[in-house]
C-alpha positions in Angstrom: 0.0 0.0 0.0 1.5 3.3 -1.1 1.7 6.4 1.2 -0.9 8.3 -0.7 -3.5 5.5 -0.6 -2.7 4.8 3.1 -3.2 8.5 3.8 -6.6 8.6 2.1 -7.7 5.5 4.1 -6.7 7.1 7.4 -8.3 10.5 6.4 -11.5 8.7 5.6 -11.5 6.8 8.9 -10.9 10.0 10.9 -13.6 11.8 9.0 -16.1 9.0 9.9 -15.1 9.2 13.6 -14.9 12.9 14.0 -17.1 14.6 11.3 -19.7 12.0 10.3 -20.6 9.8 13.2 -24.1 9.0 11.9 -22.7 8.0 8.5 -20.3 5.7 10.4 -23.2 4.1 12.3 -25.1 3.7 9.0 -22.1 2.1 7.4 -21.7 -0.3 10.4 -25.5 -1.2 10.2 -25.3 -2.0 6.5 -27.4 1.0 5.4 -24.5 2.4 3.4 -21.6 0.7 1.6 -18.1 2.1 1.6 -18.5 3.7 -1.8 -21.5 5.8 -0.7 -20.0 6.7 2.6 -16.9 7.9 0.8 -19.1 9.9 -1.6 -20.9 11.6 1.3 -17.6 12.4 2.9 -16.3 13.9 -0.3 -19.4 16.0 -0.9 -19.4 17.4 2.7 -15.7 18.0 2.9 -16.1 21.8 2.7 -19.2 22.1 4.9 -18.6 24.0 8.1 -18.7 22.0 11.3 -21.7 24.0 12.6 -23.9 22.8 9.7 -22.5 19.3 9.3 -24.8 17.5 11.7 -27.9 18.9 10.0 -26.6 18.0 6.6 -25.7 14.5 7.7 -29.2 13.9 9.2 -30.9 15.2 6.1 -28.8 13.0 3.7 -29.3 9.9 5.8 -33.1 10.5 5.9 -33.1 10.6 2.1 -30.9 7.5 1.8 -33.3 5.6 4.0 -36.4 6.8 2.2 -34.8 5.7 -1.1 -34.0 2.3 0.3 -37.6 2.0 1.5 -39.4 3.0 -1.7 -36.9 3.3 -4.5 -37.8 0.2 -6.3 -34.4 -1.3 -5.8 -32.4 1.7 -7.2 -31.9 3.9 -4.1 -29.4 6.8 -4.1 -26.1 6.1 -5.7 -23.6 8.0 -7.8 -24.7 11.3 -9.0 -28.2 11.0 -7.5 -26.6 10.6 -4.0 -24.2 13.5 -4.8 -27.2 15.6 -5.7 -29.0 14.7 -2.5 -26.0 15.8 -0.5 -25.6 19.0 -2.4 -29.3 19.8 -2.0 -29.0 19.3 1.7 -25.9 21.5 1.9 -27.6 24.3 -0.2 -30.7 24.2 2.1 -28.8 24.2 5.3 -25.9 26.6 4.5 -26.8 28.7 1.4 -24.4 31.5 2.3 -21.5 29.0 2.6 -22.3 27.5 -0.7 -22.2 30.8 -2.4 -18.9 31.8 -0.8 -17.4 28.4 -1.8 -18.6 28.7 -5.4 -17.0 32.2 -5.7 -13.8 30.9 -4.3 -13.8 27.8 -6.5 -14.3 29.9 -9.6 -11.0 31.7 -8.9 -9.3 28.3 -9.2 -10.4 27.5 -12.8 -7.6 26.4 -15.2 -6.9 24.3 -18.3 -3.7 22.5 -19.0 -2.1 19.3 -20.4 0.0 16.6 -18.8 2.3 14.3 -20.7 1.4 10.6 -20.7 2.6 7.4 -22.5 2.6 6.6 -26.2 3.1 10.2 -27.4 -0.2 11.4 -25.9 -1.1 14.0 -23.4 -3.9 14.2 -20.9 -6.1 17.3 -21.0 -6.8 18.6 -17.4 -8.7 21.5 -16.2 -11.3 23.0 -13.9 -14.3 25.0 -15.3 -17.5 26.3 -13.9 -20.3 23.8 -14.2 -22.2 25.8 -16.8 -19.1 26.4 -18.9 -18.3 22.7 -18.7 -21.8 21.9 -20.1 -21.4 24.4 -22.9 -18.1 22.8 -23.8 -19.6 19.3 -23.8 -22.6 20.5 -25.9 -20.3 22.1 -28.5 -18.1 19.1 -28.7 -21.2 16.8 -29.3 -22.5 19.2 -31.9 -19.3 19.3 -33.9 -18.7 15.6 -33.5 -22.0 14.9 -35.2 -21.3 16.9 -38.3 -19.7 13.8 -40.1 -21.6 11.3 -42.2 -22.9 8.1 -40.6 -20.1 6.0 -42.2 -17.3 7.8 -40.4 -15.3 5.0 -38.7 -14.3 6.9 -35.6 -16.1 6.3 -32.3 -18.1 9.1 -30.8 -15.4 9.8 -28.1 -12.7 9.9 -30.8 -14.8 12.4 -32.8 -15.3 14.6 -29.7 -11.5 14.7 -29.2 -11.0 15.7 -32.8 -13.9 18.2 -32.5 -11.9 20.0 -29.8 -9.1 20.7 -32.2 -11.6 21.8 -34.9 -13.1 24.3 -32.5 -9.6 25.6 -31.5 -8.8 26.2 -35.1 -11.9 28.3 -35.5 -14.0 25.9 -37.5 -17.4 24.3 -36.8 -17.4 21.2 -38.9 -15.4 18.0 -38.3 -13.9 16.6 -41.6 -15.4 13.2 -42.4 -12.8 10.4 -42.8 -15.1 7.7 -44.3 -13.2 8.0 -47.6 -16.3 7.3 -49.7 -17.0 9.1 -52.9 -20.7 9.2 -51.9 -20.1 10.8 -48.5 -23.2 12.6 -47.4 -21.4 15.2 -45.2 -22.7 18.6 -46.1 -20.2 21.1 -47.6 -18.2 23.1 -45.2 -20.0 26.3 -46.0 -23.3 24.6 -45.1 -22.2 23.7 -41.7 -23.9 25.4 -38.7 -22.3 28.7 -37.6 -20.5 28.3 -34.3 -22.5 29.7 -31.4 -23.2 29.0 -27.8 -24.5 25.6 -26.9 -27.6 25.1 -24.8 -27.4 24.8 -21.0 -30.4 23.5 -19.3 -31.2 24.6 -15.8 -34.3 23.6 -13.9 -35.5 26.1 -11.3 -38.7 27.3 -9.7 -40.3 30.5 -11.0 -40.5 31.8 -7.4 -36.7 31.3 -7.1 -36.1 33.3 -10.2 -38.2 36.1 -8.8 -36.2 36.0 -5.5 -39.2 34.8 -3.4 -37.3 31.8 -2.1 -33.9 30.2 -2.2 -34.8 26.7 -3.5 -31.8 25.2 -5.3 -31.8 24.7 -9.1 -30.7 21.7 -11.2 -28.2 22.1 -14.0 -28.6 19.3 -16.5 -25.5 17.2 -16.8 -24.1 18.4 -13.5 -26.7 18.4 -10.7 -27.8 20.7 -7.9 -26.8 24.4 -7.9 -27.7 27.2 -5.5 -30.4 29.7 -6.2 -28.0 32.6 -6.9 -26.2 30.5 -9.5 -29.5 29.6 -11.2 -30.5 33.3 -11.3 -27.1 34.2 -12.7 -27.5 31.7 -15.5 -31.0 33.0 -16.2 -29.8 36.5 -16.9 -30.1 37.1 -20.7 -32.0 33.9 -21.2 -35.5 33.7 -22.7 -38.1 32.7 -20.1 -41.1 30.6 -21.1 -43.6 28.8 -19.0 -43.5 25.0 -19.1 -46.1 23.8 -21.5 -47.9 20.6 -20.7 -48.2 18.6 -23.9 -51.6 17.3 -25.0 -50.4 13.7 -24.6 -49.3 14.2 -21.0 -51.3 13.8 -17.8 -50.3 16.6 -15.4 -53.0 15.6 -12.9 -51.2 12.3 -12.4 -47.9 13.9 -11.8 -48.6 17.2 -10.0 -51.1 18.5 -7.6 -51.7 15.2 -6.0 -49.8 16.2 -2.9 -48.0 19.1 -1.5 -44.2 19.3 -0.7 -43.0 15.7 -0.3 -41.2 14.8 2.9 -38.1 13.7 1.0 -36.7 13.8 -2.5 -38.1 11.2 -4.8 -35.9 8.2 -3.9 -35.2 6.9 -7.4 -33.7 10.1 -8.8 -32.8 12.1 -5.7 -32.9 15.9 -5.8 -33.2 16.1 -9.6 -36.8 15.0 -9.3 -37.5 18.0 -7.1 -36.5 20.3 -9.9 -37.3 18.6 -13.2 -41.0 19.3 -13.3 -40.8 22.8 -11.8 -39.0 24.9 -14.4 -36.2 24.7 -16.9 -33.5 27.1 -18.0 -31.2 27.1 -21.0 -28.8 29.6 -22.3 -29.4 30.7 -25.9 -28.1 28.3 -28.4 -28.4 26.8 -31.9 -30.6 24.0 -30.8 -34.3 24.7 -31.0 -36.5 24.1 -27.9 -37.4 20.5 -27.8 -35.1 19.4 -30.5 -33.3 16.1 -29.8 -29.5 16.6 -29.6 -29.1 13.5 -31.7 -31.7 12.0 -34.0 -33.3 9.0 -32.5 -32.3 5.9 -34.5 -35.2 4.0 -35.8 -34.5 0.8 -33.9 -37.1 -1.8 -34.4 -37.9 -4.9 -32.5 -40.2 -6.2 -29.8 -37.6 -6.0 -27.0 -37.9 -3.2 -24.5 -35.6 -2.0 -21.8 -35.0 -3.6 -18.4 -35.5 -0.3 -16.6 -38.6 0.6 -14.8 -39.0 3.8 -16.7 -41.5 5.3 -14.2 -39.2 7.9 -12.8 -36.2 5.7 -13.5 -36.7 3.1 -10.9 -35.7 -0.4 -11.5 -38.0 -3.3 -11.9 -37.9 -7.0 -12.6 -38.0 -8.0 -16.3 -41.7 -8.7 -17.0 -43.9 -8.7 -20.1 -44.7 -5.3 -21.4 -48.1 -3.8 -21.4 -49.7 -1.1 -23.4 -49.8 2.4 -22.1 -52.9 3.5 -20.3 -55.1 5.5 -22.6 -58.4 6.9 -21.3 -59.1 8.8 -24.5 -58.0 8.6 -28.1 -54.6 10.3 -28.5 -54.3 13.5 -30.5 -53.0 13.6 -34.0 -49.5 14.3 -32.8 -49.4 10.9 -31.2 -49.6 9.4 -34.7 -46.4 11.0 -35.8 -43.0 9.3 -35.2 -41.2 12.4 -34.0 -42.6 14.0 -30.8 -43.7 17.6 -31.0 -41.3 20.1 -29.4 -43.5 20.5 -26.4 -43.7 16.8 -25.6 -39.9 16.4 -26.4 -39.1 19.1 -23.9 -41.6 17.8 -21.3 -40.1 14.3 -21.3 -36.6 15.6 -20.8 -37.7 17.8 -17.9 -39.7 15.0 -16.3 -36.9 12.4 -16.4 -33.8 14.6 -16.1 -31.4 11.7 -17.0 -31.3 8.5 -19.0 -34.0 6.2 -17.6 -31.7 3.2 -17.4 -31.0 2.4 -13.8 -27.9 4.2 -12.5 -27.2 6.0 -15.8 -26.6 9.7 -15.4 -26.4 10.9 -19.0 -28.6 14.1 -19.2 -32.0 13.5 -20.7 -31.2 16.4 -23.1 -28.4 14.2 -24.6 -30.7 11.1 -24.9 -32.9 9.6 -27.6 -36.6 9.6 -26.9 -37.5 5.9 -27.4 -41.0 4.4 -28.0 -41.6 1.9 -25.3 -44.0 0.0 -27.6 -42.5 0.3 -31.1 -44.1 2.9 -33.4 -46.0 1.3 -36.3 -44.8 3.2 -39.3 -47.2 1.4 -41.6 -50.3 2.0 -39.4 -49.6 4.5 -36.6 -53.0 4.0 -35.2 -52.4 0.4 -34.6 -50.0 1.0 -31.6 -46.9 2.5 -30.3 -48.2 6.1 -30.0 -45.9 9.1 -29.5 -47.2 10.0 -26.1 -45.8 10.6 -22.6 -46.9 7.2 -21.5 -45.0 5.5 -24.4 -41.8 7.6 -24.5 -38.7 7.1 -22.5 -35.3 8.9 -22.7 -32.3 6.6 -23.2 -28.7 7.5 -23.9 -27.5 6.1 -27.2 -25.7 3.2 -25.5 -28.7 2.0 -23.5 -31.1 2.7 -26.4 -29.2 0.2 -28.5 -28.8 -2.2 -25.6 -32.5 -2.1 -25.1 -33.0 -3.4 -28.7 -30.7 -6.4 -28.4 -33.7 -8.5 -27.4 -32.6 -9.4 -23.9 -34.5 -6.7 -22.0 -38.1 -5.6 -21.6 -39.3 -2.4 -20.0 -42.0 -2.4 -17.4 -43.7 0.7 -16.2 -45.3 0.7 -12.8 -49.1 0.9 -12.8 -50.8 4.3 -12.4 -51.9 3.8 -8.8 -48.3 4.3 -7.8 -48.2 7.8 -9.0 -49.7 9.4 -5.9 -46.7 8.1 -3.9 -45.6 11.2 -1.9 -42.0 10.3 -2.5 -42.5 10.5 -6.3 -45.0 13.3 -6.8 -43.5 16.6 -7.9 -43.6 19.1 -5.1 -45.3 21.9 -7.0 -48.2 21.9 -9.5 -47.4 22.2 -13.1 -49.1 25.5 -13.4 -46.4 27.1 -11.3 -43.6 26.0 -13.6 -41.6 28.1 -16.0 -39.0 27.4 -18.7 -36.0 29.6 -19.5 -34.4 29.2 -22.9 
């Protein structure tokens, strides 16, 4: 065991003994594993001692609520980190603001030599700048034709150099004479990528200090959300005709805890959304959904992302004939935006890819020959999956099961604010 690793082990043990005694007890009782205990320790490292006990109690309450009603998913990874950050923001908002200002002064970008004539790119950016960078890299990486042999990650690396050179189109290397890549002068003009922030309208107006949610990052404090909203276009959240707001909002008041399956993101995703101005139109899918056919469906319990056993699929509940938009393969912009706000991330268990970077998949395959025969483009039949899990879903080894409607009123899963109070910022 090296000195650095030994030091980290000792520091973790001391932290459990002196800073996080309740986490230590939960670890000993089997309520937490070492991975989650370390994550809580890491996320609370900068919290002042006077606020630490309150944060610790709030986080453990959410962990236990998730274990009791999370459908087997619970709080792990980014969802647990978001739960901790939300507790910290609520308990010590002034400290969060001060630490954010201090951290911003430490931003940097650099390179570090590594083996095989390569370098590692290192840096530290603000969360919103990081999402802007990611969005632009994805945009440029997707300017090649479908036959380009490079992986998506390789194209993103090459896209960085394209952007540095002042261009906005990645040269295709398929080598085919019939390459379908548009001419360079037809490529989109470089402009700011979209950043999605979910926040209450009352928070934007300064009436409360509820934290926001930055897509692809997680919980941010209210001041940060308001800063990102400056210069953005504010729109109210529009409930699509194929959605059922009564089943998801207004059924209960503020829940006692965050929804267990998706942590603090669920608190935000149906309240309001914010994006900085960009090339992508509201509701437009960041990558076209591949028309993947087949009867197989995903193993995830797509109802708020909770896991479920693999069981035969069932048709979405339809109390009335769907509107004309349900008979079209591509969802309308309002429904597209709605689904991404509702889910927040890829619906596959434990996957944290932002919903805005996902495909909207038809749970029951869309019938292109006879759309009225089944697989409607409605809220009940759409689920966001990242490209990897979208393809995995269609391998034939998985089926998706949605929990029945009676589970919607569960206070741990009902959005804390009626849909009518939501707003969207673009």
